[in-house]
C-alpha angles and dihedrals in degrees: 000000000000112000092220090057091048092051092049090053090053092051091052096049116021095069088064092063118099124252092221140007126074123346094260089063095048099049142072121231120223128186137167108231114181106305095340136085110223122202129184137168133181143173089201091261101061133021134197120202128186138163135185140174107283097195128238094275093056108110121238118248138163123248114299134175126218136175115288090215091060092052092047089056090052090050090054096044121115094217115160093212117111099208140044132200134186131222120190132202129178092272108018144041123215123206110201114202112173107306092340124094120195115198124198134169120257112242125223118240144097132243113227121230120278135159109276100178116078089207087072094056099084089058095045096038106029095173119073144157131194121210141171103273099220094046090049092048092051092052092048089053090050096052090043089067089071109038141124110241091185088065094049101267097287121197119184117221120199118190131197131159108309094348141091124192124191124201139171137167136196135172095348094314125104138190124207122173130203114273111274117223109240142166101257125131104171130100124280112303137172134202137173117223135181101254095204094053093043092049093049092048091049090051090057094053116086104185121105094250139022136200126221114202122191144151130216089227098046127084095217138055129203131222119200133180118244119250089038120258135181094274140066142166135231125197137173118265117224126238116263 
């Protein structure tokens, strides 16, 4: 497959892997599904998912997991090659980039079930709002200046028709931002998100707009680029 596509998939997933904990939180899962390469990473509180055309010459292989740090180094490499392929043995994975071959051990671990088809999201997450990505990111950075890390970086989102308000408070200080215009036509709704996770996810989306989908009865929320692309993010909602 094209090396630039492979690198972009790494950038959209590997940052979601954990820096510590068990192997399944430090690795990135890869799998050949039909004609696509699928990649996913999680620290059990956020998840990045991406897929891209793997090309006809890309070999089939079952789901494997490799170190996120190895893939991040590949994403930063200045290799002149235009394509990448993967070879898999029982214990190792080999990334072939031009004449170079990078070997890394396969990690043990399993990836829990999660919705992989964006068509399922409206049923699972019936509430949603769409906002300008850069405006949303700026407001997230503002509220992050006053936040309680001991409580998990909570940011409170209040929705009304056509408007989103963000708020947080910590140690007697508070941060409220101007209402953000958004595409939302439902009744008044509130949600509590992890500001750090939501900010990092927003920074890894490069479309003009994004959509956040959630449900009051569901533990997770989803973030999708607008217009839709072959990647998305899930992250844990916080308790109200």
